[in-house]
C-alpha positions, 0 to 999 in steps of 0.5 A: 620512495613510493613504498615508504609513502604507502606505508605512512599512509597505511599507518595513518589510516590504521591510527584513525581507524583505531581511534574511531573504534575506540570512540565507538565503544565508548559511546553509550547505548540507549537505555531501556526507558529510551527504547520504551519511549520510542516504541510508545511514540511510534505506536501513537504516530501509527494510531494517529495515521490510522485514524486519519486514513479512516476518516478520509476514507469515510469522507470519500464514501459520503461524498462520492461513492457510487452505490451498487444498483439493486436488481430484482431478478424476478422483474428484470429478466432480459425481457427485450432479448426474449421479445426479439427471439420471439419476433424472429421465430415468428418471422421464420414460421411465416416464411416457412408457411408461405 
């Protein structure tokens, strides 16, 4: 009894698969014009997104970008550190002489 039911179910499934395969073979593939149109549309969308991204980046840079400070090496050469070192050397010399 079980084998008979199993055979019937398998037969029905096989028939359904055959019908689906036939339908899929009969479906028309997209034409070249359609493919070209899809490619053009996708390129247009990509360009628009890129332009929007660039405009947003420009807005961000104009509004709140922190610019790097320009440091002049000749005038800004760690004067405080040198002064502290000189003071320490002077103190050591005074202690040695005393």
